[in-house]
N, C-alpha and C positions, 0 to 999 in steps of 0.2 A: 116267149118273157116278155113282158112287157114291165114298164116302168109304173113301180104302187103294186104292183104283183105283188101277194103272201107268199112269199115261200117255206118249205121245210126246212134243213140241211141239216146230217145225218154227218159226221167227220173226228176228224182228229184236232183238237183249237191247238193251237204252238205261237204264248207269244204274242197271241190276239189273232192269228190267223186263221182256218178250216178251211184244212183241209182234207174237201168231202168227197165222199161216198157216198151219198147216194143224195138229193135237193131234187122235190120234192111239188107243184100246184098246190097251193088248200081253196079250196074252193068254197067259197063268200056263197055259197048260194043253196047247200046241202039240208036247209033252217034248222041248224042245226045254235044258229043264234049267232053274237061275235066274237068265241071264243079261240083265248092265241094259245101256241107251244111257245115255249122257250128252252133251251137245255143250256148246259152251266155246269161249271164246278162250284161248290159246295166254298163259300169262303168263311159263314160264320153260322153257327146254329145258337139261332135262341127260344125260348117257352113258343111263341104264337109262330115260328115261322123262320126266315132261310137267307142269304145272300149268294148269291151268285154270279162269279162269272161270264163272260162267253168272250167274243171276240166282236158282238158291238155295243156292250159297255156293261158295269154293276146292272143289277139286280133284284130289291129287295122282294119276298115270298113268302104272301100271304095265310097260309093256314085259316083253315077257318071250321066244326067241325062237320061240315060237310067233306074239307077234304076228302080223297082215296088215296091210298099211301098203294103203292104197290113193289113189290118185289123187297119192301122190307116193314116191321112193323111198328114203329114209331120213333120217333125223332131219336132215341138214344142208339136204334142203331145205326145212325150216321156217320160220317166222322168229312171233317174237314180237305175237301179231294174231290171225293165222287163225286162222278160223275151222274145229274138228275134230268130227266123232263120232265118238264110242269105243263099241266095246262091248264086252261084258265084267263080269265078278264083282267086285261095287259090296260095299267095307264098311266101315262110319264113316270115311268121305269119300276113298278112295281106292280105286281103281279100276284092275283088276290088266286090261291087254286081249287082248279076241284077235284087233280088229280097232280100225281108229283111223282114219275116214275122210279125206284133206281139202275139210274142205270147195269154204275162196273164200282167200286168198291178202290180209290184212287190211290188208298196206301199199303195198299197189298198188306205184307203180313199173312203168320198162321192162321190167322180166321181165329183167335180168341176170344174169352171174358174181356175186359178192361179188371 
């Protein structure tokens, strides 16, 4: 690894520190454009996006008609505290999502409906 490399980190987040279980060097020469991947816990949910928090700070996630949802059907299936992985185009704290993957429900509970 070198300064300036982009990495994907998976692990547990606790008070701003990620205990990494996996670190992957991202390849910018894959021809796929300049896509970014960030993960974090949901701190707010709105009709057009999410706010997530991870060890690097807070991010606004913009959802478009082209955003793909993985492991959930709609924003109604998400809750504050859920962990998501977002792929898209990151620009100064805002990521326009091409894909959002629900990694785990943070709230626990019995899986019932409201």
